[in-house]
mmCIF file of the C-alpha atoms, coordinates in Angstrom:
data_MODEL
# 
_entry.id   MODEL 
# 
loop_
_atom_site.group_PDB 
_atom_site.id 
_atom_site.type_symbol 
_atom_site.label_atom_id 
_atom_site.label_alt_id 
_atom_site.label_comp_id 
_atom_site.label_asym_id 
_atom_site.label_entity_id 
_atom_site.label_seq_id 
_atom_site.pdbx_PDB_ins_code 
_atom_site.Cartn_x 
_atom_site.Cartn_y 
_atom_site.Cartn_z 
_atom_site.occupancy 
_atom_site.B_iso_or_equiv 
_atom_site.pdbx_formal_charge 
_atom_site.auth_seq_id 
_atom_site.auth_comp_id 
_atom_site.auth_asym_id 
_atom_site.auth_atom_id 
_atom_site.pdbx_PDB_model_num 
ATOM 1   C CA . MET A 1 1   ? -114.499 56.708 -8.064  1.00 0.00 ? 1   MET A CA 1 
ATOM 2   C CA . SER A 1 2   ? -110.876 58.350 -9.418  1.00 0.00 ? 2   SER A CA 1 
ATOM 3   C CA . ASP A 1 3   ? -110.728 58.176 -13.358 1.00 0.00 ? 3   ASP A CA 1 
ATOM 4   C CA . PRO A 1 4   ? -109.163 54.955 -15.148 1.00 0.00 ? 4   PRO A CA 1 
ATOM 5   C CA . ARG A 1 5   ? -105.152 54.903 -14.910 1.00 0.00 ? 5   ARG A CA 1 
ATOM 6   C CA . ALA A 1 6   ? -103.535 54.402 -18.359 1.00 0.00 ? 6   ALA A CA 1 
ATOM 7   C CA . PHE A 1 7   ? -99.848  53.840 -19.838 1.00 0.00 ? 7   PHE A CA 1 
ATOM 8   C CA . LEU A 1 8   ? -99.226  54.988 -22.534 1.00 0.00 ? 8   LEU A CA 1 
ATOM 9   C CA . SER A 1 9   ? -96.669  53.142 -24.931 1.00 0.00 ? 9   SER A CA 1 
ATOM 10  C CA . PHE A 1 10  ? -95.034  55.110 -27.679 1.00 0.00 ? 10  PHE A CA 1 
ATOM 11  C CA . ASP A 1 11  ? -91.864  55.328 -30.059 1.00 0.00 ? 11  ASP A CA 1 
ATOM 12  C CA . ALA A 1 12  ? -90.136  58.038 -28.432 1.00 0.00 ? 12  ALA A CA 1 
ATOM 13  C CA . ASP A 1 13  ? -87.955  58.849 -31.028 1.00 0.00 ? 13  ASP A CA 1 
ATOM 14  C CA . ASN A 1 14  ? -90.588  59.410 -33.491 1.00 0.00 ? 14  ASN A CA 1 
ATOM 15  C CA . ASN A 1 15  ? -94.191  60.311 -31.493 1.00 0.00 ? 15  ASN A CA 1 
ATOM 16  C CA . GLN A 1 16  ? -93.381  62.418 -28.976 1.00 0.00 ? 16  GLN A CA 1 
ATOM 17  C CA . HIS A 1 17  ? -95.514  64.731 -30.152 1.00 0.00 ? 17  HIS A CA 1 
ATOM 18  C CA . GLU A 1 18  ? -98.389  62.643 -30.411 1.00 0.00 ? 18  GLU A CA 1 
ATOM 19  C CA . LYS A 1 19  ? -97.932  61.272 -26.548 1.00 0.00 ? 19  LYS A CA 1 
ATOM 20  C CA . THR A 1 20  ? -98.248  65.001 -25.740 1.00 0.00 ? 20  THR A CA 1 
ATOM 21  C CA . LEU A 1 21  ? -101.412 65.654 -27.594 1.00 0.00 ? 21  LEU A CA 1 
ATOM 22  C CA . PHE A 1 22  ? -103.431 62.315 -26.490 1.00 0.00 ? 22  PHE A CA 1 
ATOM 23  C CA . ALA A 1 23  ? -102.252 63.004 -22.712 1.00 0.00 ? 23  ALA A CA 1 
ATOM 24  C CA . GLY A 1 24  ? -103.166 66.390 -22.652 1.00 0.00 ? 24  GLY A CA 1 
ATOM 25  C CA . GLN A 1 25  ? -106.728 65.490 -24.199 1.00 0.00 ? 25  GLN A CA 1 
ATOM 26  C CA . CYS A 1 26  ? -107.740 62.318 -22.965 1.00 0.00 ? 26  CYS A CA 1 
ATOM 27  C CA . HIS A 1 27  ? -109.345 63.731 -19.680 1.00 0.00 ? 27  HIS A CA 1 
ATOM 28  C CA . SER A 1 28  ? -111.328 66.520 -21.215 1.00 0.00 ? 28  SER A CA 1 
ATOM 29  C CA . SER A 1 29  ? -111.974 64.985 -25.044 1.00 0.00 ? 29  SER A CA 1 
ATOM 30  C CA . SER A 1 30  ? -113.164 61.294 -24.162 1.00 0.00 ? 30  SER A CA 1 
ATOM 31  C CA . PRO A 1 31  ? -116.319 60.672 -22.516 1.00 0.00 ? 31  PRO A CA 1 
ATOM 32  C CA . THR A 1 32  ? -115.226 58.197 -20.683 1.00 0.00 ? 32  THR A CA 1 
ATOM 33  C CA . PRO A 1 33  ? -112.200 60.113 -18.781 1.00 0.00 ? 33  PRO A CA 1 
ATOM 34  C CA . PHE A 1 34  ? -109.018 58.674 -17.408 1.00 0.00 ? 34  PHE A CA 1 
ATOM 35  C CA . THR A 1 35  ? -105.570 59.496 -16.469 1.00 0.00 ? 35  THR A CA 1 
ATOM 36  C CA . VAL A 1 36  ? -102.094 59.231 -18.193 1.00 0.00 ? 36  VAL A CA 1 
ATOM 37  C CA . GLN A 1 37  ? -99.519  60.205 -15.767 1.00 0.00 ? 37  GLN A CA 1 
ATOM 38  C CA . ASP A 1 38  ? -95.947  60.922 -17.672 1.00 0.00 ? 38  ASP A CA 1 
ATOM 39  C CA . TRP A 1 39  ? -93.812  57.417 -15.889 1.00 0.00 ? 39  TRP A CA 1 
ATOM 40  C CA . SER A 1 40  ? -90.995  57.880 -18.640 1.00 0.00 ? 40  SER A CA 1 
ATOM 41  C CA . SER A 1 41  ? -87.276  57.462 -17.594 1.00 0.00 ? 41  SER A CA 1 
ATOM 42  C CA . LYS A 1 42  ? -85.950  60.733 -16.986 1.00 0.00 ? 42  LYS A CA 1 
ATOM 43  C CA . GLU A 1 43  ? -82.324  59.675 -17.389 1.00 0.00 ? 43  GLU A CA 1 
ATOM 44  C CA . PRO A 1 44  ? -80.864  56.594 -19.381 1.00 0.00 ? 44  PRO A CA 1 
ATOM 45  C CA . LEU A 1 45  ? -81.062  53.358 -17.051 1.00 0.00 ? 45  LEU A CA 1 
ATOM 46  C CA . PRO A 1 46  ? -79.224  50.223 -17.469 1.00 0.00 ? 46  PRO A CA 1 
ATOM 47  C CA . GLN A 1 47  ? -81.739  48.302 -19.163 1.00 0.00 ? 47  GLN A CA 1 
ATOM 48  C CA . ALA A 1 48  ? -82.563  45.734 -16.211 1.00 0.00 ? 48  ALA A CA 1 
ATOM 49  C CA . GLN A 1 49  ? -83.344  48.589 -14.275 1.00 0.00 ? 49  GLN A CA 1 
ATOM 50  C CA . TRP A 1 50  ? -85.446  50.401 -16.785 1.00 0.00 ? 50  TRP A CA 1 
ATOM 51  C CA . GLU A 1 51  ? -87.708  46.829 -16.908 1.00 0.00 ? 51  GLU A CA 1 
ATOM 52  C CA . GLU A 1 52  ? -88.301  46.738 -13.572 1.00 0.00 ? 52  GLU A CA 1 
ATOM 53  C CA . LEU A 1 53  ? -89.334  50.016 -13.499 1.00 0.00 ? 53  LEU A CA 1 
ATOM 54  C CA . ILE A 1 54  ? -91.344  50.521 -16.043 1.00 0.00 ? 54  ILE A CA 1 
ATOM 55  C CA . LYS A 1 55  ? -92.655  46.888 -15.365 1.00 0.00 ? 55  LYS A CA 1 
ATOM 56  C CA . GLN A 1 56  ? -93.875  48.284 -11.794 1.00 0.00 ? 56  GLN A CA 1 
ATOM 57  C CA . LYS A 1 57  ? -95.212  51.319 -13.692 1.00 0.00 ? 57  LYS A CA 1 
ATOM 58  C CA . ILE A 1 58  ? -97.561  49.220 -15.759 1.00 0.00 ? 58  ILE A CA 1 
ATOM 59  C CA . ASN A 1 59  ? -98.993  47.418 -12.621 1.00 0.00 ? 59  ASN A CA 1 
ATOM 60  C CA . THR A 1 60  ? -100.101 50.225 -11.130 1.00 0.00 ? 60  THR A CA 1 
ATOM 61  C CA . THR A 1 61  ? -102.558 50.833 -14.138 1.00 0.00 ? 61  THR A CA 1 
ATOM 62  C CA . ASN A 1 62  ? -105.820 49.611 -15.292 1.00 0.00 ? 62  ASN A CA 1 
ATOM 63  C CA . MET A 1 63  ? -104.579 49.479 -18.932 1.00 0.00 ? 63  MET A CA 1 
ATOM 64  C CA . LEU A 1 64  ? -102.007 49.952 -21.759 1.00 0.00 ? 64  LEU A CA 1 
ATOM 65  C CA . ILE A 1 65  ? -102.611 52.111 -24.235 1.00 0.00 ? 65  ILE A CA 1 
ATOM 66  C CA . VAL A 1 66  ? -100.283 51.712 -27.324 1.00 0.00 ? 66  VAL A CA 1 
ATOM 67  C CA . LEU A 1 67  ? -100.246 54.915 -29.687 1.00 0.00 ? 67  LEU A CA 1 
ATOM 68  C CA . VAL A 1 68  ? -99.240  53.411 -33.169 1.00 0.00 ? 68  VAL A CA 1 
ATOM 69  C CA . GLY A 1 69  ? -97.284  55.223 -35.381 1.00 0.00 ? 69  GLY A CA 1 
ATOM 70  C CA . ARG A 1 70  ? -95.940  54.796 -38.512 1.00 0.00 ? 70  ARG A CA 1 
ATOM 71  C CA . SER A 1 71  ? -92.184  53.346 -37.195 1.00 0.00 ? 71  SER A CA 1 
ATOM 72  C CA . MET A 1 72  ? -93.441  50.979 -34.818 1.00 0.00 ? 72  MET A CA 1 
ATOM 73  C CA . GLY A 1 73  ? -91.404  48.443 -36.156 1.00 0.00 ? 73  GLY A CA 1 
ATOM 74  C CA . SER A 1 74  ? -88.349  49.900 -34.643 1.00 0.00 ? 74  SER A CA 1 
ATOM 75  C CA . ALA A 1 75  ? -90.009  50.301 -31.463 1.00 0.00 ? 75  ALA A CA 1 
ATOM 76  C CA . THR A 1 76  ? -88.514  47.754 -29.490 1.00 0.00 ? 76  THR A CA 1 
ATOM 77  C CA . GLY A 1 77  ? -89.299  49.889 -26.011 1.00 0.00 ? 77  GLY A CA 1 
ATOM 78  C CA . VAL A 1 78  ? -93.015  49.164 -27.248 1.00 0.00 ? 78  VAL A CA 1 
ATOM 79  C CA . HIS A 1 79  ? -92.545  45.837 -27.981 1.00 0.00 ? 79  HIS A CA 1 
ATOM 80  C CA . LYS A 1 80  ? -91.270  45.252 -23.856 1.00 0.00 ? 80  LYS A CA 1 
ATOM 81  C CA . GLU A 1 81  ? -93.879  46.898 -22.775 1.00 0.00 ? 81  GLU A CA 1 
ATOM 82  C CA . ILE A 1 82  ? -96.693  45.067 -24.403 1.00 0.00 ? 82  ILE A CA 1 
ATOM 83  C CA . ALA A 1 83  ? -95.232  42.131 -22.995 1.00 0.00 ? 83  ALA A CA 1 
ATOM 84  C CA . MET A 1 84  ? -94.656  43.666 -19.621 1.00 0.00 ? 84  MET A CA 1 
ATOM 85  C CA . ALA A 1 85  ? -98.408  44.513 -19.399 1.00 0.00 ? 85  ALA A CA 1 
ATOM 86  C CA . ALA A 1 86  ? -99.791  41.034 -21.047 1.00 0.00 ? 86  ALA A CA 1 
ATOM 87  C CA . SER A 1 87  ? -97.786  38.771 -18.474 1.00 0.00 ? 87  SER A CA 1 
ATOM 88  C CA . GLN A 1 88  ? -99.169  41.150 -15.572 1.00 0.00 ? 88  GLN A CA 1 
ATOM 89  C CA . ASN A 1 89  ? -102.789 41.004 -17.125 1.00 0.00 ? 89  ASN A CA 1 
ATOM 90  C CA . VAL A 1 90  ? -103.462 44.565 -18.225 1.00 0.00 ? 90  VAL A CA 1 
ATOM 91  C CA . PRO A 1 91  ? -105.341 44.991 -20.844 1.00 0.00 ? 91  PRO A CA 1 
ATOM 92  C CA . ILE A 1 92  ? -103.622 46.590 -24.263 1.00 0.00 ? 92  ILE A CA 1 
ATOM 93  C CA . PHE A 1 93  ? -105.616 48.556 -27.044 1.00 0.00 ? 93  PHE A CA 1 
ATOM 94  C CA . GLY A 1 94  ? -103.858 50.867 -29.826 1.00 0.00 ? 94  GLY A CA 1 
ATOM 95  C CA . VAL A 1 95  ? -104.925 53.815 -31.253 1.00 0.00 ? 95  VAL A CA 1 
ATOM 96  C CA . TYR A 1 96  ? -103.156 54.918 -35.090 1.00 0.00 ? 96  TYR A CA 1 
ATOM 97  C CA . VAL A 1 97  ? -101.329 58.400 -34.728 1.00 0.00 ? 97  VAL A CA 1 
ATOM 98  C CA . ASN A 1 98  ? -99.072  60.200 -36.984 1.00 0.00 ? 98  ASN A CA 1 
ATOM 99  C CA . GLY A 1 99  ? -100.539 58.700 -40.127 1.00 0.00 ? 99  GLY A CA 1 
ATOM 100 C CA . ALA A 1 100 ? -100.448 55.111 -39.357 1.00 0.00 ? 100 ALA A CA 1 
ATOM 101 C CA . GLY A 1 101 ? -103.828 52.866 -40.070 1.00 0.00 ? 101 GLY A CA 1 
ATOM 102 C CA . PRO A 1 102 ? -105.196 49.845 -40.854 1.00 0.00 ? 102 PRO A CA 1 
ATOM 103 C CA . HIS A 1 103 ? -102.798 48.605 -42.751 1.00 0.00 ? 103 HIS A CA 1 
ATOM 104 C CA . SER A 1 104 ? -99.457  49.518 -40.492 1.00 0.00 ? 104 SER A CA 1 
ATOM 105 C CA . THR A 1 105 ? -97.601  46.754 -38.654 1.00 0.00 ? 105 THR A CA 1 
ATOM 106 C CA . LEU A 1 106 ? -98.706  46.372 -35.744 1.00 0.00 ? 106 LEU A CA 1 
ATOM 107 C CA . PRO A 1 107 ? -96.001  45.650 -33.086 1.00 0.00 ? 107 PRO A CA 1 
ATOM 108 C CA . PRO A 1 108 ? -96.335  42.045 -31.141 1.00 0.00 ? 108 PRO A CA 1 
ATOM 109 C CA . GLY A 1 109 ? -99.258  41.391 -28.858 1.00 0.00 ? 109 GLY A CA 1 
ATOM 110 C CA . LEU A 1 110 ? -101.190 44.342 -30.045 1.00 0.00 ? 110 LEU A CA 1 
ATOM 111 C CA . GLN A 1 111 ? -104.280 42.388 -31.801 1.00 0.00 ? 111 GLN A CA 1 
ATOM 112 C CA . ARG A 1 112 ? -105.420 44.761 -35.307 1.00 0.00 ? 112 ARG A CA 1 
ATOM 113 C CA . ASN A 1 113 ? -108.614 44.595 -33.699 1.00 0.00 ? 113 ASN A CA 1 
ATOM 114 C CA . ARG A 1 114 ? -108.179 46.115 -30.782 1.00 0.00 ? 114 ARG A CA 1 
ATOM 115 C CA . THR A 1 115 ? -106.379 49.334 -32.474 1.00 0.00 ? 115 THR A CA 1 
ATOM 116 C CA . MET A 1 116 ? -108.441 52.104 -33.182 1.00 0.00 ? 116 MET A CA 1 
ATOM 117 C CA . THR A 1 117 ? -108.454 55.341 -35.210 1.00 0.00 ? 117 THR A CA 1 
ATOM 118 C CA . TRP A 1 118 ? -108.169 58.341 -32.757 1.00 0.00 ? 118 TRP A CA 1 
ATOM 119 C CA . ASN A 1 119 ? -111.541 59.034 -32.071 1.00 0.00 ? 119 ASN A CA 1 
ATOM 120 C CA . TRP A 1 120 ? -112.470 60.283 -28.684 1.00 0.00 ? 120 TRP A CA 1 
ATOM 121 C CA . ASN A 1 121 ? -116.104 57.980 -28.641 1.00 0.00 ? 121 ASN A CA 1 
ATOM 122 C CA . ASP A 1 122 ? -114.099 54.935 -29.798 1.00 0.00 ? 122 ASP A CA 1 
ATOM 123 C CA . ILE A 1 123 ? -111.537 55.304 -27.501 1.00 0.00 ? 123 ILE A CA 1 
ATOM 124 C CA . GLY A 1 124 ? -113.721 56.095 -24.742 1.00 0.00 ? 124 GLY A CA 1 
ATOM 125 C CA . ALA A 1 125 ? -115.975 52.850 -25.115 1.00 0.00 ? 125 ALA A CA 1 
ATOM 126 C CA . ALA A 1 126 ? -112.309 51.056 -25.195 1.00 0.00 ? 126 ALA A CA 1 
ATOM 127 C CA . VAL A 1 127 ? -111.485 52.436 -22.094 1.00 0.00 ? 127 VAL A CA 1 
ATOM 128 C CA . LYS A 1 128 ? -114.859 51.250 -20.267 1.00 0.00 ? 128 LYS A CA 1 
ATOM 129 C CA . GLN A 1 129 ? -114.094 47.767 -22.408 1.00 0.00 ? 129 GLN A CA 1 
ATOM 130 C CA . MET A 1 130 ? -110.575 47.707 -20.349 1.00 0.00 ? 130 MET A CA 1 
ATOM 131 C CA . MET A 1 131 ? -112.088 48.309 -17.199 1.00 0.00 ? 131 MET A CA 1 
ATOM 132 C CA . THR A 1 132 ? -114.277 45.464 -17.203 1.00 0.00 ? 132 THR A CA 1 
ATOM 133 C CA . GLU A 1 133 ? -111.684 43.652 -18.319 1.00 0.00 ? 133 GLU A CA 1 
ATOM 134 C CA . GLY A 1 134 ? -108.484 44.687 -16.201 1.00 0.00 ? 134 GLY A CA 1 
ATOM 135 C CA . LYS A 1 135 ? -106.941 42.964 -13.136 1.00 0.00 ? 135 LYS A CA 1 
ATOM 136 C CA . ASN A 1 136 ? -107.120 46.684 -11.638 1.00 0.00 ? 136 ASN A CA 1 
ATOM 137 C CA . GLY A 1 137 ? -110.735 47.822 -12.790 1.00 0.00 ? 137 GLY A CA 1 
# 
């Protein structure tokens, strides 16, 4: 069986570094290895075209992982990606990055009880849980 596939949602203006680290560590550091591919748009696209592209990519994954940074309130792309995942029954969980924590603002649609610190044992357990809940599991 292949590794679970995750779509990483993150604030591209503020958390690019954390996304790179997280994606690089997910396969070797998590007790439940999973795959993250870079599905970011490589070029600016009209909004409707971007939304269709991202919706298709989310639909091919087992889960959406939101990297929750300190500037989540202004990350409108993240808000849209969460809504897209929810509309397609793709399970969602969050990981605090870059100094964010339990009192940080969460994007709409991300539940606090499904958001955790960057701890690979907890993330691995969440990946296992998402695989039992997800439509693509």
